[in-house]
C-alpha positions in Angstrom: 0.1 0.1 -0.1 1.9 3.5 -1.0 2.3 6.4 1.0 -1.1 8.6 0.5 -2.8 5.4 0.9 -1.5 4.7 4.3 -2.7 8.6 4.7 -5.8 8.3 3.3 -7.0 5.1 5.6 -5.3 7.2 7.8 -8.0 9.7 8.2 -11.2 8.6 8.3 -10.2 5.7 10.4 -8.9 8.1 13.2 -11.8 10.1 12.1 -13.9 7.2 12.6 -12.8 6.2 15.8 -13.0 9.4 17.5 -16.1 10.3 15.8 -17.1 6.6 17.8 -15.4 7.2 20.5 -15.7 10.6 21.4 -13.7 12.5 23.9 -11.3 14.6 24.9 -7.8 13.8 23.1 -5.0 14.9 23.0 -4.0 16.4 19.3 -5.6 17.3 15.8 -5.0 16.4 12.6 -1.7 15.5 12.1 -2.5 13.4 15.1 -5.6 11.7 14.6 -3.7 10.1 10.3 -0.9 8.8 13.0 -3.4 7.1 15.6 -5.7 6.0 12.2 -2.4 4.2 10.7 -0.9 2.7 13.6 -4.7 1.7 13.9 -3.9 -0.2 11.2 -1.5 -2.0 12.2 -3.2 -2.9 15.1 -6.0 -4.1 13.2 -4.1 -6.0 11.0 -2.8 -7.6 14.0 -5.6 -8.5 16.0 -7.7 -9.6 12.6 -4.6 -11.8 11.3 -4.8 -13.6 14.9 -8.6 -14.0 14.3 -7.9 -15.3 11.1 -9.0 -12.9 8.5 -7.0 -11.0 6.2 -5.4 -7.4 7.5 -5.3 -3.9 5.6 -4.4 -4.7 2.3 -5.6 -1.5 1.0 -7.5 1.6 -0.2 -10.5 -0.4 0.9 -13.7 -0.7 2.7 -12.6 -3.9 4.8 -9.3 -1.7 5.6 -10.8 1.1 6.9 -13.0 -1.1 9.2 -8.9 -3.0 9.6 -8.1 -0.1 10.5 -11.0 2.3 12.4 -10.9 -1.6 14.9 -7.3 -0.7 15.9 -8.1 3.5 16.0 -10.3 2.3 18.2 -7.9 0.2 20.9 -5.5 2.7 20.3 -8.2 5.0 21.6 -8.9 2.8 24.7 -5.7 1.8 25.7 -4.9 5.5 25.5 -7.6 6.5 27.9 -7.0 4.1 30.3 -3.6 4.6 31.1 -3.8 8.8 30.4 -6.5 8.0 33.6 -3.9 5.9 35.5 -2.1 9.1 35.3 -4.6 11.8 35.7 -5.8 10.8 39.1 
């Protein structure tokens, strides 16, 4: 998958992740893209463990996998941030 595809999938997945899990998270558009791109890796790993195919290109499946990963990353971030804040 080319870098432009990774950025686009990351942007869409990051935005969907933040839409599904709204809250006071850090960063703007760059952080959203990075969360989505990292989410593609995490989501691909999780889906791979379950026997599926991870992010494979600029398609709906890749966006769903990356969004799953972005949600997982946001949840982990909130657990860690909640422990350090309190």
